[in-house]
N, C-alpha and C positions, 0 to 999 in steps of 0.2 A: 700362595700364602707366604708373606714375608716373615722375618724373624720376630718382629715386634708383635704381629698378629698371633703367631704361635705361642709366644710367652703370655700374652693376654688371655688366650684360650686356656692355657695351663692354670693361670690364676683363677679364672672364672669357674673351672671345673674342679678345683681343689676342695677338699672337705676339711675345714679347720677343726672340727670337733672330733674327739676320740670316741669311737663307739665300740662297745665290747658285748659279746654274746657268749653262748655256751653250746658245745656240741651236744645234741640231744639223741641223735641216732645216725647210723651209717647203714645204707642199704645198697650193696653193689658199689657203684662209683659215686653214689649220691650221699652227700653229707647234709644232714638236717640240723639246723641251728635255731635256737630261740633267742629272743631279745636282741635281734640283729637287723635293724631297719636300714639296710643299705640298698642303693640302686643296683640294677642289673649291670654286670660288668665290673663291679667293684672287686678289688683284690684284697684278700684278708690273710692274716697269719694265724695259724692254729698253734698254740703253745702247749706242749705236752710235758709229762713228767720227765725228769732227767735233763731238762734244758733243751729237749728236741723241739723243733718247729717245722712246720710245712706250710706251703702257700696254697690257697684255694681261691676260686672266683665264684661270685654269685651268678647262678644260672636261672633262677626262678623262685617262685613262692608257692606255698601250698598252705591254705588256712593261715595260722599264725606262725608258721615256720618259714625260714629262709633256706633255700636249697643251694648248696655249693657243690663244686666239683674240684678235685685236687689238681694243682699244677705241678706238684712235686710229690715224691713218695710219701705215703701217709702211715708208715710203720710206727706203731706206738701210740697212735691217736686213740683216745678212749672217751667214753661219755663223761660230760662235765668239763672237758678241756676248754680253756678260755680261747675266744676268737676276737681278734682286734683288726680294725680296718687299716689298710696300708695305703690304698689310693682309690679314688672314686671312679676312675676311668682308665682303661688300658692305654698306655703311652709307650713311646720309644724315643730314645735320644738319637738325633741325626747329626751328621758332621761329614765334611769332605774326607775326613780321615777314615771313613768306613771303607773307602776303596782299597782293594787288596786284602780285605779281611774276611774271615769266616765267622758267622754269628749263629747263636742259637735262637729259639723262639722268643726269648725275652729281648733280643737285640744285643746280647752280651757276647764278646769275643770268646771263641773256643779254640783259637789257633795258637795259644800260648805265646803271643807276641805282645802282651801287655795291654793295659787299659786304653780306651779310645777317648780322646778329648770330646766332651759333650758340649754341643753348641746350641741345639734347638730341640725342644721337646714337642712331639706331635702325637695326637691321638691316632691310634691304629685303625679305628673304625670310622675314618673320615668319609665324607660323601664324594660323589663323582662330580665331574665338571658339568656345570649348567649347560643344557642343550644349546642355547643360543651363544654360548661362549666357546663352543668347540670349533676349531678351525677345520675346514674341509681337508680330506686326504688327497693330496695332489702330487706328492713326491714318492718315488719308489724307495724301498729299503732293501739293500742287498743282504742276502743270507749266506752267500758262498756256496749254495746248493743249486746246481744248474737247472734241475727239474723244476724247482720253485721259481727261481729268478727269470727263467725263460718262458715257462708255460703258465705258471700260477703266481705271477708277480705280486708281491705284497707291498703295501704302502706304509709310509711312516705314520704311525698313529693307529694302525689296524689291530684288531683282535682276532687271532687265529686259534682254532682248536685243532689239536693233533690227536686223531682217534686211532686207537690201536688195541689189539688184544695183547696178552702177555707174551713177551719173547719175540716181538715182531720188529723191534729196533727203534722204538720211540725215544728211549734214553740216549741212544747213540746219535739220533738225528738232532735232538735238542742240544746236545753237547757240541755238535758240529756247528749249528746255527749260532750258539752263544760264542763260540771261538772265533768265527769268521764274519760276524755281522759288521755292517758299516756304522752301527750306532756308536754314540760317544761313550756310553756307560752300559754295562750289562749287569742286571740284577738276577741272580739265579736262585730260585727257591726249590729246595728238595724236601717235599712234604710226604712223610710217611713211607719213604723209600728205605732201601737197605743201607746200613751204616757204612759198608765198604764203598758205596758209590760217592760219598762225600770226598774222600781222598782222591778217588779216580777223577772226578770232575775238576777238582782244583788242579791236579797235575796236568790234565788235558788243556785246560784254559791257560795255565801258566806257560806250557810249551808253545802254544799257538800265538797268543797276543799279550801275555803277561797279565798278572792279577791286578796291575795298577789301575785298570779300568773296570774291574769287576767287584761285585759284592756277592758272597754266597751266604744264604740263610738256610739252615737245615733244622728239621725236626724229624727224627727217624721213627720208624713204625713202632718201636717199643716205648715211646714216650707217651704221656697222657694225651687224650684226644683234644683237650683244651689247648695244649701247647702246639699241637699240629695246626689247628685253626689259627691260633695266634701267629704262628710263623708265616702263614700265608698272608695275613694282614700286615705283619711287620714288613715283609718283602714289598708289598704294594705301597706301603707308606714310604719306605726308603726310595723306591722308584719315583714317587711323587716329589720327594724332597729334591732329588737331582733334576727332575723335570722343571721344577720351579726355579732352579738355578740356570735355566736356559739350555739344558742338555737334551739330546735326543736319546732316550733310554730304551733299551730292550729288556723287557721283563719276561723271563722264562720260568714257568712253574710246572714242576713234575712231582706229583700230579694233582690235578684238580679233583680227580675221583677220590684220592686218599683224604683230601680235605673234607669232601662230602661224607665219606665214611666216618670221619671223626665227628662231624657235626651231627650225624645220625646218632652216634653214641651219646652226645651231649643232649640232644633233644629227647631221646628216650629216658635218659637219666632225670631230665626235668619234667617227666610225666606227660610229654607230648604224645598224642595219639599217632600211631603209625599210619601212614597214608598209602602212597604208591610203593609197592614192593618193600614195605618196611621202612621207607624214608618218611620222616615227619615233615610237616610243612616248613619248618625253619631251614631245612636243607635247600629247598627251592627258592627261599627268600635270600639265602646267603649267596647263591651263585651269581645273580645279577649285581649284587652289592660289590662283589669282587671284580667281576668282568667290566662293569661300567666305569671303573676308576681309571682305566686305560683310555688313551686317545690323545688328540692334539689340543694343547692349550695355547693361549696367545703367545706364550714364550716356552718353548720346549714341547716334548711329546713323549708318550709311552707307547711303544709297540709291544703287544703282549702275545706270547705263544703259551697256551695252556694245554697240557696233555690230558687226555681222557682215556682211562683204562677201561675198555668195554669188557664186561664179564661174559665169558663164554663166547667171545667174538660176536655178541649180539649188539649190533649197532643201533638198535631201537630201544635199548634199555633206558630207564627214566633219566639218568644223569646225562647220557649222550643226547637224548631228545631235548632236554632243557638247554644244554650248551649250544646245540645247533641253532636254536632260535634266537640266540643273543649275539653270537660271534659274527664277524664280518667275512667268514670263510672257514673252510675245513680242509685239512690234509688227512686223507684216509690211508692208513698203512695196511697192506695186504699180506696175509700170511702166505698165500700162494706165491707171491713174488719173493718174500723173504726166504721161503723154502728153496727157491731157485737160485739163491745167493745174490739177488739183486739188491744193492744199496744205492740210494734209499729206496725202501719198498713202498713207494708212494703210488697208489692207484690214481693216476692223473685224471682218469675219466670220472671217478667218483668224487674227486677233490674239486674245490672251487675257491677262487679269490674274488669276492664281490666288489673289490675296488680296482681290479686289474685294468679295466677300461679307462679308469681315471688317472693312471700313473704311467702308462706306456703309450708309445706312438702307434699310429695306425699300421705301420709296416710290421712291427713286432706282433701286434694283436692279430693281424691277418695270418702271419706265419704260424703263431701258436694255434689258432683255430684250424688251420690246415693239417697240422700234425695230429691234433686231437681227433679230427674228423677221420683220418686214416686209421688211427688206433681203434676208433669205434667201429669202423667198417670191418677191420680184421676180426674184432671180437664177434661180429655177427656170423662170420664163416669159419671161426676157429675150429669148431667141432668137425666141419667137413674136411678141413685141411688135415686134422689129426688122424682121421680115419681113412684118408686117401680118396675121399669122394669129391674133392674139389676139382673142377675142370677149368683149366685156364682158357682164356679167349672168349668166354661167354659174357663177362661183365668187365668193362675197362677199370672201374673203380676197385673192384675186387682184386684184379691183377696188380694194380698199383699198390694196394694195401699190403698184399703178400710180399711183393718185392721190396717195399720200403721198410717193412717191419724190422729186419735185422739192424739197419742203420739207426732207426728210431730207438730201439732198445739200447744200443751202444750209447746213444745220446743221453738216455735217462740214467745210465749207470754212472757211479762216481765213487771213488775211494773215500772211505769215511775220514781219512786223515789228510785229505787234500781240500783246498778251497779253490773255487773258480771265480775270478773277478766278474762283476756284473756285466761289463762291456764284453768280456770274453764269452760269457753265456749268450749274450745277444748275437755275437759273431758266430758262435757254434750253431745257433738256431738259424741264422741266415744261410750258413753253409748247408745245413740239413735241408732247408726248403729248396735251395738250388739243386741239390742231389735229387730231390723229389721231382722237380721240374724236368730234369734230364730223364728220369725214369718214365715220366708221363709222356714225353715225346717219343721215347722208345716203344712204349706200349701202344701209342697211337699209330706209330709207323708199322708195328707188327700187324695191326688190324687192317 
């Protein structure tokens, strides 16, 4: 979308008439209004006594009433308060000056560094790239994490899910990827997370590559659910803006689950019937709307890493299952590995990159398959090894897996504050396979 198209879209979606309604009732997070014929997604202002005002968004309709949910605190709102329209569609102002800044769910700076020059207004609920306009994924994207770059290589324009239980290291992993990626621009969305993490992420990124190539959008867990969903859409829209300028963008969202939890609150407030495990249908409609906006365009790309917080370490809960069917691969973080102090705690046998074969050469692909095969073989006999029932010399592949495992584990370990160049990761994988070949000759000689 060029700048002229964006401005024409803003004019077409504008609402020239002033429409006013009244607060009729408030039930939980739902505000019911009368005489307010506004479309879904419209932003309104509620004017209360004493000059106080609050913002709300239209989320649905019931009979002759319009249902709204607050975007800001609603203290002091009472029945009969006037409601007036502010905008007919959710939008955000984009600009190259966004680089280096920290924004809230409205796209406003919260880093106390002054206003940002507004250049282009974009709808935050934009559509995805048309299927036949998507460019194929053919080039690798370096993440700085050896286990990913060597064994689970990601491609430019790929969508990856990072699945993890609480406290397993997903936030640390995405911070590392955002710091050390080879992408031109990083857009980091912190959705529904702890407030202290915002400062930590900014400091980590600044120390590694500088904030001049990053934008951070945040909506913490104590903010209204509409603002959390809006922040996720704002981050995706900003990533699309830089993509359309010809950049290769890394979009990191932590977490997609918190966005879905917020949408569940919105859906239930809009009187949607709960479906699977209390999630209304709008949640499962929102997930592909967000994920499909990443990918390769004719000019520029968005590579997306979305974290999924699995409740109770249940990797088959509804959100995880929905995301697995849409993404181009998954990284599974293991609590067992995290408890052993291994970072990143990626279970490489459960993880997959569906574009790996398209972005690496045959030599690296063969080496990665050999390493993963030995890990899988060791997993088959791990219980026997732990109880002392394993007998060497019976099976050549078993012997090789046992002897190679310490070196493979060392290969998978990496300090969270260090980056490994993509070529260095490939070189380390080559050295590992040479070590495995030496062990294999030794095992065959012993037989």
